[in-house]
C-alpha positions in Angstrom: -41.0 -33.0 24.9 -40.2 -29.3 24.4 -37.4 -27.7 26.3 -37.9 -29.3 29.7 -34.3 -30.2 30.0 -32.9 -26.8 29.4 -31.0 -24.9 32.1 -31.3 -21.1 32.3 -29.0 -19.5 29.9 -26.9 -16.8 31.5 -24.0 -15.1 29.7 -21.1 -15.1 32.1 -17.7 -13.4 32.2 -14.7 -15.4 33.2 -12.3 -13.7 35.6 -9.6 -16.4 35.5 -6.3 -15.3 34.0 -4.5 -18.1 32.2 -1.0 -18.9 33.2 1.3 -21.8 32.4 0.5 -25.2 33.8 1.9 -26.2 37.2 1.4 -29.1 39.6 1.4 -29.5 43.3 2.7 -32.4 45.4 2.7 -33.1 49.1 -0.1 -32.0 51.3 -3.5 -32.1 49.6 -6.5 -30.6 51.2 -9.3 -32.9 52.4 -12.3 -30.7 52.1 -14.9 -33.0 50.5 -14.7 -36.5 51.7 -17.5 -38.8 52.8 -18.6 -38.0 56.3 -18.2 -40.6 59.1 -21.9 -40.2 59.9 -24.8 -38.0 59.2 -24.9 -35.2 61.7 -28.3 -33.7 61.7 -27.6 -30.4 63.5 -24.9 -27.9 62.8 -25.1 -26.4 66.3 -22.0 -26.6 68.6 -22.5 -29.2 71.3 -20.6 -30.4 74.4 -19.4 -33.6 72.8 -16.1 -33.5 70.9 -17.2 -36.5 68.8 -20.5 -34.8 68.0 -18.8 -31.6 66.9 -16.4 -33.6 64.8 -19.1 -35.6 63.1 -21.2 -32.4 62.5 -18.1 -30.6 61.3 -17.2 -33.4 58.8 -20.8 -33.3 57.6 -20.6 -29.6 57.0 -17.3 -30.2 55.3 -18.9 -32.6 53.0 -21.5 -30.0 52.1 -18.7 -27.5 51.6 -20.2 -25.4 54.3 -16.8 -24.2 55.3 -17.9 -21.6 57.9 -19.8 -24.1 60.0 -17.2 -26.8 59.4 -14.5 -24.6 60.6 -16.5 -23.6 63.7 -17.4 -27.1 64.6 -14.0 -28.7 64.0 -12.3 -26.0 66.0 -14.7 -26.8 68.8 -14.0 -30.5 68.5 -10.3 -29.6 68.6 -10.8 -28.4 72.2 -11.5 -32.0 73.2 -8.5 -33.4 71.2 -5.9 -30.7 70.9 -3.1 -33.2 70.1 -5.1 -34.9 67.3 -2.9 -34.1 64.3 -5.5 -35.2 61.7 -8.3 -33.2 63.4 -6.0 -30.1 63.5 -5.2 -30.5 59.8 -8.8 -30.7 58.9 -9.7 -27.7 61.0 -6.7 -25.8 59.5 -7.7 -26.5 55.9 -11.3 -25.7 56.5 -10.3 -22.3 58.0 -8.3 -21.6 54.9 -11.2 -22.5 52.6 -13.5 -20.2 54.7 -11.0 -17.4 54.3 -10.1 -17.1 58.0 -6.4 -16.9 57.3 -5.5 -15.2 60.6 -6.9 -18.2 62.6 -5.4 -20.7 60.1 -1.9 -19.1 60.6 -2.0 -19.9 64.3 -2.8 -23.5 63.5 -0.1 -23.5 60.9 2.5 -22.7 63.5 1.6 -26.0 65.4 1.5 -28.1 62.2 4.8 -26.8 60.9 6.5 -27.6 64.3 5.1 -31.1 64.5 5.4 -32.2 60.8 8.6 -32.3 58.9 6.9 -31.6 55.6 3.9 -29.3 55.8 4.0 -27.3 52.6 0.6 -25.6 52.9 1.1 -24.8 56.6 4.5 -23.3 55.8 3.0 -21.4 52.8 0.4 -19.8 55.2 3.2 -18.8 57.6 5.0 -17.1 54.7 1.9 -15.3 53.5 1.0 -14.2 57.1 4.5 -12.9 57.7 4.4 -10.9 54.5 1.0 -9.5 55.4 2.5 -8.4 58.8 5.6 -6.9 57.1 7.9 -9.5 58.6 10.0 -10.1 55.5 12.9 -11.6 57.4 10.5 -14.1 59.0 9.0 -14.9 55.6 12.5 -15.6 54.1 13.5 -17.7 57.0 10.4 -19.9 56.5 11.0 -20.1 52.8 14.5 -21.4 53.5 13.0 -24.5 55.1 11.1 -25.3 51.9 12.5 -28.3 50.0 13.6 -27.8 46.4 11.2 -30.3 44.8 7.5 -30.8 44.2 5.1 -28.2 45.5 7.8 -26.2 47.2 10.0 -26.5 44.1 8.1 -23.7 42.4 6.6 -21.9 45.3 10.0 -21.3 47.0 11.7 -19.4 44.2 8.6 -17.5 43.2 7.8 -16.2 46.7 11.5 -15.7 47.6 12.1 -13.5 44.6 9.3 -11.1 45.7 10.5 -11.1 49.3 14.0 -10.2 48.0 12.3 -7.3 46.1 10.6 -6.2 49.3 14.0 -6.2 51.1 15.5 -3.8 48.6 17.7 -6.4 46.9 15.9 -6.3 43.5 19.2 -7.1 41.7 19.1 -10.6 43.2 15.4 -11.3 42.5 15.6 -12.5 38.9 18.3 -14.9 39.9 16.1 -16.3 42.7 13.4 -17.0 40.1 15.8 -19.1 37.9 14.7 -22.5 39.2 11.3 -21.9 37.7 12.8 -21.5 34.3 14.1 -25.0 34.4 10.8 -26.7 35.3 8.5 -28.0 32.6 5.3 -26.1 32.3 6.4 -23.2 34.4 8.0 -21.0 31.8 5.1 -18.6 31.5 5.0 -18.2 35.2 8.7 -17.5 35.3 8.6 -15.0 32.4 5.6 -13.1 33.8 7.1 -12.6 37.2 10.6 -11.8 35.8 8.8 -9.1 33.7 6.9 -7.8 36.8 10.1 -7.7 38.9 12.0 -6.0 36.0 9.3 -3.4 35.8 9.7 -2.7 39.5 13.5 -2.3 39.0 12.8 0.0 36.1 14.7 -2.3 33.8 12.6 -1.5 30.8 14.3 -3.5 28.1 14.5 -6.6 30.3 10.8 -6.3 31.3 9.7 -6.1 27.7 11.7 -9.1 26.7 10.3 -11.2 29.6 6.7 -10.2 28.7 7.2 -11.2 25.1 8.6 -14.5 26.1 5.7 -15.1 28.4 3.3 -14.4 25.5 5.3 -16.6 23.2 5.2 -19.6 25.6 1.5 -19.3 26.4 -1.0 -21.4 24.4 -3.1 -18.3 23.9 -3.1 -14.6 24.9 -3.3 -14.5 28.7 -5.0 -11.7 30.5 -2.3 -10.9 33.0 0.5 -11.0 30.4 -1.6 -8.7 28.2 -2.3 -6.3 31.1 1.3 -6.3 32.2 2.8 -5.8 28.8 0.1 -3.2 27.9 0.9 -1.2 31.0 4.6 -1.5 30.3 4.0 0.0 26.8 1.8 2.8 28.2 4.5 3.8 30.8 7.2 3.6 28.1 5.4 6.0 25.9 4.3 3.4 23.3 0.5 3.8 23.3 0.1 2.4 19.8 1.7 -0.9 20.8 -0.5 -1.0 24.0 -3.7 -0.2 22.0 -2.9 -2.9 19.4 -2.3 -5.4 22.2 -5.6 -4.5 24.0 -7.6 -4.5 20.8 -6.4 -8.0 19.8 -7.4 -9.4 23.2 -10.8 -7.8 23.1 -11.4 -9.1 19.6 -10.5 -12.6 20.8 -12.6 -12.2 24.0 -15.5 -10.0 23.0 -17.4 -10.5 26.3 -14.5 -9.4 28.4 -14.8 -6.0 30.2 -11.5 -6.3 32.2 -9.6 -4.1 29.8 -12.2 -1.3 29.7 -10.3 0.8 32.3 -7.1 0.5 30.2 -8.9 1.8 27.1 -10.5 4.6 29.1 -7.1 5.4 30.7 -5.4 5.7 27.3 -8.2 7.9 25.9 -7.6 10.3 28.8 -3.8 10.1 28.7 -3.4 8.7 32.2 -0.3 6.7 33.0 -1.0 3.3 34.7 0.5 1.9 37.8 2.5 -1.3 37.7 0.6 -4.6 37.7 2.6 -5.5 40.9 4.7 -2.8 42.5 5.7 -4.4 45.8 6.1 -7.6 47.7 2.5 -7.8 48.8 1.1 -7.2 45.3 3.7 -9.5 43.8 3.0 -12.5 46.1 -0.8 -11.9 45.8 -0.3 -12.0 42.0 1.6 -15.2 42.2 -1.0 -16.9 44.4 -3.7 -15.7 41.9 -1.8 -17.1 38.9 -1.6 -20.5 40.6 -5.2 -20.5 41.7 -6.3 -19.7 38.1 -4.2 -22.6 36.8 -5.7 -25.0 39.4 -9.2 -23.9 38.5 -8.5 -24.9 34.9 -7.1 -28.2 36.1 -10.3 -28.9 38.1 -8.5 -28.6 41.5 -11.2 -26.4 42.9 -10.4 -27.0 46.6 -6.8 -26.0 46.2 -7.7 -23.2 43.9 -10.0 -21.8 46.6 -7.3 -21.9 49.2 -4.8 -20.1 47.0 -7.5 -17.6 46.1 -8.2 -16.9 49.8 -4.5 -16.4 50.5 -4.2 -14.0 47.6 -7.1 -11.8 48.9 -5.7 -12.0 52.4 -2.8 -9.9 51.0 -4.7 -7.8 48.6 -8.3 -7.4 49.7 -9.4 -5.3 46.7 -8.1 -7.7 44.0 -11.2 -8.0 42.0 -10.1 -10.8 39.7 -9.3 -13.0 42.6 -12.7 -12.1 44.2 -14.4 -13.2 41.0 -12.4 -16.4 41.0 -13.2 -17.2 44.6 -16.9 -16.4 44.2 -17.0 -18.6 41.0 -15.4 -21.5 42.9 -17.9 -21.2 45.7 -20.7 -21.0 43.1 -19.4 -24.2 41.5 -19.5 -25.9 45.0 -23.2 -24.9 45.3 -22.4 -22.4 48.0 -24.7 -19.7 46.6 -24.9 -17.6 49.7 -21.2 -17.6 50.2 -20.7 -16.8 46.5 -23.1 -13.8 46.8 -21.3 -12.5 49.8 -17.9 -12.6 47.9 -19.3 -11.0 44.8 -20.7 -8.2 47.0 -17.1 -7.5 48.2 -16.1 -6.2 44.7 -15.6 -2.5 44.7 -18.2 -0.5 42.8 -15.4 1.2 40.9 -14.2 -2.2 39.5 -14.9 -3.0 35.9 -16.1 -6.4 37.2 -18.7 -4.8 39.5 -21.5 -5.0 37.0 -20.6 -8.6 36.1 -20.4 -9.5 39.8 -24.0 -8.3 40.3 -25.1 -10.3 37.2 -23.6 -13.4 38.8 -25.4 -12.4 42.1 -28.7 -12.5 40.2 -27.8 -16.0 38.8 -27.1 -17.3 42.3 -30.3 -15.7 43.7 -32.2 -17.7 41.0 -30.3 -20.9 42.0 -31.4 -20.3 45.6 -35.1 -19.9 44.4 -35.0 -16.2 45.3 -36.4 -15.4 41.8 -38.2 -12.1 42.8 -34.9 -10.7 44.2 -33.1 -11.9 41.0 -35.6 -10.3 38.7 -35.5 -7.0 40.6 -31.7 -6.9 40.4 -31.7 -7.7 36.7 -34.2 -5.0 36.0 -31.9 -2.5 37.7 -28.9 -3.8 35.7 -30.8 -3.4 32.4 -31.5 0.2 33.2 -28.0 1.0 34.5 -26.4 0.0 31.2 -29.0 -0.4 28.4 -26.1 -1.3 25.9 -25.4 -4.7 27.5 -27.4 -7.7 26.2 -26.4 -10.1 29.0 -28.7 -8.9 31.7 -31.6 -8.7 29.2 -31.0 -12.3 28.2 -30.8 -13.3 31.9 -34.0 -11.4 32.7 -35.7 -13.0 29.7 -34.6 -16.5 30.9 -35.8 -15.9 34.4 -39.1 -14.4 33.4 -39.6 -17.4 31.1 -38.9 -19.9 33.8 -41.5 -18.1 35.9 -44.0 -18.4 33.0 -44.1 -14.6 32.4 -43.8 -15.4 28.7 -44.9 -12.1 27.2 -42.6 -10.1 29.5 -39.7 -12.4 28.7 -40.3 -11.8 24.9 -39.9 -8.1 25.5 -36.6 -8.7 27.3 -35.3 -10.9 24.5 -36.5 -8.3 21.9 -34.4 -5.7 23.6 -31.4 -8.0 23.8 -31.6 -8.7 20.0 -31.9 -5.0 19.4 -28.8 -4.3 21.5 -26.8 -7.0 19.8 -27.6 -5.7 16.4 -25.8 -8.4 14.4 -26.8 -11.9 15.3 -24.1 -14.5 14.9 -23.7 -18.3 15.6 -23.2 -17.9 19.3 -26.5 -16.1 19.7 -28.7 -19.1 18.7 -29.6 -19.5 22.4 -31.3 -16.1 22.5 -33.5 -16.9 19.4 -34.2 -20.4 20.8 -35.3 -19.0 24.2 -37.4 -16.2 22.6 -39.0 -18.8 20.4 -40.1 -20.8 23.5 -41.6 -17.7 25.1 -43.4 -16.8 21.8 -44.8 -20.3 21.5 -45.9 -20.4 25.1 -47.6 -17.0 24.6 -49.5 -18.4 21.5 -47.4 -16.5 18.9 -46.5 -19.5 16.9 -45.6 -17.9 13.5 -43.0 -15.7 15.2 -41.8 -18.6 17.4 -41.3 -20.8 14.3 -39.2 -18.2 12.6 -37.0 -17.9 15.7 -36.5 -21.7 15.9 -35.7 -22.0 12.2 -33.3 -19.1 12.4 -31.6 -20.7 15.5 -31.2 -23.9 13.4 -29.6 -21.9 10.6 -27.1 -20.6 13.1 -26.6 -24.1 14.7 -28.0 -26.8 12.5 -26.9 -29.7 14.8 -28.4 -28.2 18.0 -30.4 -31.1 19.6 -32.7 -28.9 21.7 -33.7 -26.7 18.8 -34.3 -29.8 16.6 -36.3 -31.3 19.4 -38.4 -28.3 20.3 -39.3 -27.4 16.7 -40.0 -31.0 15.7 -42.1 -31.6 18.8 -44.1 -28.4 18.1 -44.9 -29.6 14.6 -45.9 -33.0 16.0 -48.1 -31.3 18.6 -49.9 -29.4 15.8 -50.1 -32.4 13.5 -48.0 -30.8 10.7 -44.7 -31.6 9.0 -44.7 -35.0 10.7 -42.1 -36.7 8.5 -39.7 -33.8 8.7 -40.3 -33.6 12.4 -39.5 -37.3 12.8 -36.2 -36.9 11.0 -35.3 -33.8 13.1 -36.1 -35.6 16.4 -34.3 -38.7 15.4 -31.2 -36.6 14.8 -31.7 -35.0 18.2 -31.9 -38.5 19.8 -28.6 -39.4 18.0 -27.0 -36.3 19.5 -28.5 -36.8 23.0 -29.4 -40.5 23.3 -29.8 -40.3 27.1 -32.0 -37.3 27.3 -35.4 -38.6 28.4 -37.3 -35.5 27.1 -35.9 -35.8 23.6 -36.5 -39.6 23.5 -40.1 -38.8 24.6 -40.4 -36.5 21.6 -39.4 -39.3 19.3 -41.9 -41.7 20.9 -44.6 -39.1 20.6 -44.0 -38.4 16.9 -44.1 -42.2 16.3 -47.4 -42.2 18.2 -48.8 -39.4 16.1 -47.7 -41.3 12.9 -49.7 -44.3 14.3 -46.6 -46.4 14.8 -47.8 -47.5 18.2 -45.4 -50.4 18.7 -42.4 -48.2 17.9 -43.9 -45.5 20.2 -44.1 -47.9 23.1 -40.4 -48.9 22.7 -39.2 -45.3 22.7 -41.6 -44.1 25.4 -40.6 -47.0 27.7 -37.0 -45.8 27.3 -38.0 -42.2 28.0 -39.8 -43.3 31.2 -36.7 -45.2 32.2 -34.6 -42.0 31.7 -37.1 -39.7 33.3 -39.3 -41.8 35.7 -40.6 -38.8 37.6 -42.0 -36.8 34.7 -45.8 -36.9 34.5 -46.1 -36.0 30.8 -43.8 -38.8 29.7 -45.7 -41.3 31.9 -49.0 -40.0 30.4 -47.6 -40.5 26.8 -46.6 -44.1 27.6 -50.1 -44.8 28.9 -51.6 -43.6 25.6 -49.2 -45.8 23.6 -50.0 -48.8 25.8 -53.7 -48.3 25.3 -53.2 -48.2 21.5 -51.4 -51.6 21.5 -54.1 -53.2 23.7 -52.2 -53.1 27.0 -55.1 -51.4 28.8 -54.2 -52.4 32.4 -50.7 -51.0 31.9 -52.1 -47.9 30.3 -54.2 -47.2 33.4 -51.2 -47.8 35.6 -49.2 -45.2 33.7 -52.0 -42.7 33.8 -52.4 -43.2 37.6 -48.7 -42.7 38.0 -48.9 -39.5 35.9 -51.5 -38.1 38.2 -49.5 -39.0 41.3 -46.6 -37.1 39.8 -48.6 -33.8 39.9 -49.0 -32.8 36.2 -49.9 -29.3 35.1 -53.5 -28.3 35.9 -54.7 -28.5 32.3 -53.5 -32.1 32.0 -55.3 -33.4 35.0 -58.9 -33.5 33.6 -57.7 -35.2 30.4 -55.8 -37.9 32.3 -58.8 -38.4 34.6 -61.1 -38.8 31.6 -58.8 -41.4 30.1 -58.9 -43.3 33.4 -62.7 -43.4 33.2 -63.2 -44.1 29.6 -59.9 -45.1 28.0 -58.9 -43.2 25.0 -62.2 -43.6 23.2 -63.2 -40.1 22.0 -60.8 -38.4 24.4 -58.0 -36.6 22.6 -54.7 -36.7 24.4 -52.7 -33.7 23.6 -49.4 -32.5 25.2 -49.8 -29.3 27.1 -46.2 -28.9 28.0 -45.1 -26.1 30.3 
């Protein structure tokens, strides 16, 4: 079957900055565990138990706003319940309500000997309020191991900077240097602090060591060292650094302001110039690392804490929004993307992601309108054109989608391997709009770029089968697609259908039964199996499959053909796939 298993292809821009690996120990958030019971309503009630169950259900759904509200209400009925308090606290953090969480953190820190996240929140809240002495006092209670073993020196170094004791700050960082996997984090922040202290030589040395210890060029190291070179009067070194990063990350737009700044001869500010910015940077670095380690819940909390200190930190906002998006919290992700400043280089990308989330929420008209705006705002960017083409295609506006893909190909100019998806998607729209010759060229070109792509192999092969041409070649292509995706019901269906068209009805039955097993709710696959059953003499089973196909609501142009087969069997009725 052609293309039914494809997801919408949207080119995205990653905002995560890569920093050295680090691990956490101790308190782990419980944000997504099985609920004690299904709570139907999310409204606040009079019952503490009811609010708790509803809050836990919202927690399971990652609806942090409702979960926080309901668990806080439940807490009124059990204010001394330590577990309930902890759940409410962590949910407040995930929702971004740091001020409320800080009040809960005070209680948790008093009652628990080890409460690393609660104490971290107290430190961050104190820094936000300008109480550096209070922040340092809390940091002194951190143990020198596990989670606290790297958070304590990292945050304390910046607090020392904020207290005007910059000469002590690098020494405070020293424990990080000795911990496995934290060398990049140490060198980056030693460089940032050295820049604040105007220790130019030391800063450059730390930046270079950070780069040397990273597995690949990391955005924040590149930005920090690049700004350092710019401020030191070495624009050529900065430009070379930026050009290398852009070459390795061609879709990135984060360095555009740096390139514009250099073209205009404007000196940059420091990446982190004070305690607030330094601690926000540290929290972002850790959140980025946790995202890469699939610790989304912890990453979200660290991201929220980072933006609590620095509300205009666009990279963190993109990170947080992306995490919410991955948790299927589309509305929350959209709200976060919308917080990004219009002057940010990520503003355009944020709105592109908003369009993607609108589509995921079945608000296709809004998404299409936004994408049309984006394509006119910057006609040099292919990504909104591709997204627009994908969305128009999914809404069966095939001719319009072809126009969007055409513009994307024109903007790209040179098509390389990674662009096979655009040709494949345009090929689908061309085929659906009855422009087969052009569609076939796109499919074959996509295969040239990516010869082992199972969806292209399947779609082109199936199209040939549907037309009764190139059947032997089509069979080989689809067999290869099945080898690559053995559990894809649509591709297995294609193989069954090519066997049917080659009159290998017994073989077709075997493959189509497997396809129905994999995709039992697909009407076309059930219809195909009915046809194969009929050809091997299993007429009762054939009628059962056709009835099932009708019950599964097939496309309108399939209904009359299936009804005809139910009345007369296959006889003179020609069963042809009219895939959507």
